[in-house]
Structure formats: C-alpha cells, structure tokens
N, C-alpha and C positions, 0 to 999 in steps of 0.2 A: 504493500500500500504506500510505499515511499516514506514511511515514518516509523519510529520505534513504538513498541507497545509499552505503555507506562502503568497500565492497570488491567487486570483481568478478573472477571467474576464468573465462576462456574455456574451453569444453569442446570437445575434438576429437572426431572420428568422425562417421559419417553422410555424407550426400551433399547436404544442403541448402546453398544458397549464402548462407543467412542467418546471423545471430549466435545463439550459444547460450552462456549464462553462468550460473554459480552466483553469486548476489548475497548479500551480507551487508548488512543494514539497520542504521541507527543504534540502533534499539531492540533489537538482538540477534537478530531473526528472520532466517531464511535462506529464499530462494526461488530457483526456477529460472526464468530468462527466456529466451525464444526470440523472435526478430523477423526479419522479412524484408521487403524492399522490392521494387519492380518491376524493378530492375536487379540482376544481369545477366539473370535469368530471369523473364520476365513472368508465368509460370504459377505461381510459388511463392506469391505472396500468396493466390491462390485455394485452394491446398492448406492454408494455415494457417487460413483461414476455415473450411474443412471440418473441420479438426481441432478448432477451438474449439467448433463446433457438436456434434461427436460427444463430445469429452471432457467437455463440460459436462453430458451426459446419462448418463454411465456410472454404474452403480450402485456403492454403497460396497463391495460384495463383489468387484467386478472388481479384479484385481491391476494397478492403474494409478494413477499420481499424480493427485491431485485438482487440477482446474483452479480457480485462485483468481480470475483476472480475464483479460479480453482486451479490446483496443481497437485502433483504427486512427488513424493520424495521418500526414499528408503522404505517403500512398501506402504506408506501412508497416503491417504487421499484427503486433501483439505479443501474446504469450501468457505468463501467469505461472502457474506450477505450484507445488504444495508441493514443498519440497526433499526429495529422497531421498538419504540418505547411502549410496550404493551405487556399484558399478563394473560395467562391462561384462564379460561372460565372457572368460576368457583364450583366446588363440589360440596354438597349436591347442587344440581343445576338450579340457578335462579331464573325465574320466568322471563325477566327482561333480557338477560344475557342469552337465553335460549332463543328468544324471538329474534334477536340480532343475528345469531348464528344461522338460523333457518333462512333469514333474508339473504345472508351471505351465500348460502347454498344456491339460491336462485341467481344471484349475481355471478357466481362461479360458472353455472351452466350457461348463462347468457354470454359471458365473455369467451367461453371456450367451445361454443357451438357456432359454426363447425370448428373442428380441431384446427389449431394454428398451423399454417403451412410450414413444413420443414421441421416440425417438432420431433419427429423420429420416434414417437412412442409406438409400442406394439399394440395390437388389439388386446382386449381383455382376455379373449380366449388364449392368445399366445402368452400373455403375462401370467395368467392364473390357471392355465389348463392342467398343469401338473399338481396344483394345490387343491383345486376344487373337485376332488374325487373322494371326499371323506366317506360318504355313504356307500359308494361302490367298493371302497377298500374294506370297510367294515363288513359289507355283505359277502365279501370273499374270504373273510377270516374264519378260523375255526371257532366253534362255540366257546371254547375255553378262553379265547381272546376278547369275548364280548362281556365279560363280567363287569358289572357296575354300569352298563349302558342303560340309559333311561328306558323303562319298560315300554312306553309308547313307541319310542324309536325302534326298539328291538322287535316289537310286534309288526311294525310296518317297514322293516328294513328293505325288503325287495322293492316296495313301492317308492320309498325314498330314493333308492338308487336309480330307479327309472325316471323319477321326476328330476333328479339332479342331472341326469344325462342330457337334458335339454337346455341346460343353462347357457351354453355358449351361443346358440342361435338366439336365445331370448335376450341376451345382453348386447348383441351386436348393434352398433350404432355409429354415429359420426362425431361424437363429442369427446373432447379430452376430459377424462375424469381423474381425480386425485388418487382414488383407490385405497385410501387409508384415513378417511376423515374420522376424527374423534377429538375429545377435548384437549388432549396434550399436543395436538398438531394445529392448534389455533392460538392466535394472539389477539386480544381485544385492546384497542386503543380508545380514546375518547370518542372518536367518530368513525371508526372502521374496524372490520374484522379481517385479519390476515390469515391465510392458510399456508402453513409451512410443511417442510419435509415431503418432497415429491418423488421419491424413488420408485413408487409403485404406480405411477401414472400410466394410463392406457387409453385406448379408444373404445368407447362403449355408448350405450344409451345414457342420456344425461341424468336419469333418475337413479342410476347404479350407486352413485356416491351417497345419496340420501339413504337408500335402503341399507347400505353397508354400515352407515353410521348409527342407525336407530337402535340397534341392540346396546351399544355403549351408552347412549343417552338414557335409555330406560334403566340400565344397570347402575347409573350414577344419579338416580333420583328424578329423572325426567318422566314425561308422560308415556303411556303405552305406545309401541311402535305404530300400530295400525292407525291410531288416532292422528298421528302426525303425517303418516304416509298418504292417507286419503285426502287430507286437507291441503297438502303442499302444492304450490304451482308447478313444480317440475314433474309431477306425476299425472298431470291432467291427460296426457296422451299415452300414458303407460298401459300396456295390455296387462290385465290382471293375471292371466295365466303365465305370462312371461315373468312378471314380478315374482310370482310364487316359485317358479323354477330357479330364478337367481337366488331367492331367499333360501331355497333348499340347499343350494351349493354353499352359501355363506354359513348356514347352520351346520352342515356336514363338515365344513372346514374347521370351525371352532370346536365342535364336539370331538372330532377325531384328533385334532392337534393337541387338545387339552389332555388326552390320554397318553401322550408320548413324553419321554424324558425332556427336560429343559435343554434348549440349545446352549452351546458354550457361550458364557458371558451374559446370558439372558435369564437369570434365575426366577424372575417374577412373571415371565411371559405366559406360562401355562395357566396360572391362576386367573390372569386377566382374560385369557381365551375361554377358560371354563365358564366364567361369569357371563361373558357375552353369549356363549353357546347356550346357556340355560334360557336366556331371554329369546334368542333367535329360535330355539326349538319350540318354546311356548307360542311364539308368534306364528311359526309354521303350522303348528297344530291348529291354531285358530283359522288360518287361511285355507288349509286343506279341508277342514271339517271332519277329518278322519277320527274315528272313535278308538 
C-alpha cells in the first residue's frame, strides 16, 4: 500500500483458519487485510484465490468492499480491502437490522443480475455439485452409518435423495450469487449493509442466496424461514418446486456434513452446520408435507 503498518486489530468471527485484521497505515489510511497459508487447512488458500478473482470483478453498485490488492508469498495468499467502519449484526437478530439485511439481499440481486461480464464465476452446479449430495450419500450408506439420523429423514431417505437430485437444474440461472450469506459475512454501517467474503460465489437463480441464508437467520433468533421466503421480493418469480429441490440439497449438505469429523483448523464448523441443518430439515419437512 506504499506505507508502513502502525497498528493492527485482529477481527473475530467467521470460520477461516487465516488472519483477519483492520490495519492503520503511517499515512493515516485504514485497510482490511485477510491472509491464509497452507496450514492447518490446505484448501483455504484456494478459496482466497477464488475470492480475489471474484471480488476484483464486482461492480461498484454491489454492496461489497472494494478489493485494493492481492498477492501471494511463501504459500500465503493475502487480500487487502477498503476499510468498512461497520459491525456484524447483533445476535439474536434485531428486527430493524434484519429488515436492513433483507433489503440488502434485494439490492444484491438487482446489482448482480445479470452476472457481471468477465466475473469468471462457475455455475452453482459446478461450484457445489460435489457438496450437495448429502442425501444421496446417506442413502448409499450402510444402516450402521445412519445412527443418530433424524427419524423423519431416515424414513424418507430415498425420496430425499430423489428430490435432491434435481437441485442443479432448479438452481440454474443468470445471477451472480454470494453463496454463503449469513450474519458473520455482513457488515452494517450507519447507512449501508456490506456483504463480505466471496469465495463461494457462483451463477444461479437470484433467490438461491436468500434460501441458503434463512436457516442461519432462524437459528440465530430470526423468524421462520418460510415466512421470510414467501414475502421477499427476490422470490416472486421463484418456482416453488425448484425452491424445494434446492432446499433439499442445502438441508442434505448441512445434515451430512455435521456428521463428519471437523476439518483441520475449523473446530467449530460442524456444530454450526448441525444447527443450520436442524432448521433446514424442519423447513423441508414443512415444504414437502411428507409425514
């Protein structure tokens, strides 16, 4: 940045094993820095490279911090963003903050539909095709590997696997979606909501971001997912069956991942996935009407 760092404040939150800090430079400027190396999680540098590519192509209208610079050194990937003087939403959710965030979801969809030219993001099917196979993986497991699975899910496992199989076609669209919207990826300022952390961005239906976020909102004290989903502007053109298929994939992802050992350097991730999985599963049961 052409100046020395004179102060750094580590920022908590999120699930990355990397460093995140607000920096003050000798010339008075402030920037946000995030960096990660190959240890303890060797997949993290690749995610940071993806984020650098996506963030560098976001249009000015997108409610996201501007990427100032990125580089690699000694196996580390470092990204520098404009400093946003904001804070994450409160937990449990406050009604006023949630309303602002849901408005920002609309702004995000409008700014990123159609997807910006040259953004280089994969389709959601390409990005999540290997991840959104939770029910199909469980359906192929031996009975001994299904211990502890929700009784409703176990009873309907073949039907859930079949429903999940249609998620790729259901999610296909022309919008750039963030892919990981939740409270710890948001910064609220006095007059704006910023969306941060873009490594999972992909091309999909514009309502995919809202659907993926709703389990975490309910888990953290917000309203039931269906209530928000049906009332939100981005879902007005959503096909109900398509939304249910994508929800099946999301629920299967959370439920199946929560049953696995924690990834290196991410000891709290599975508990967070389990909590979202319970909400997503309850919502899926409501939408399918299966007994």
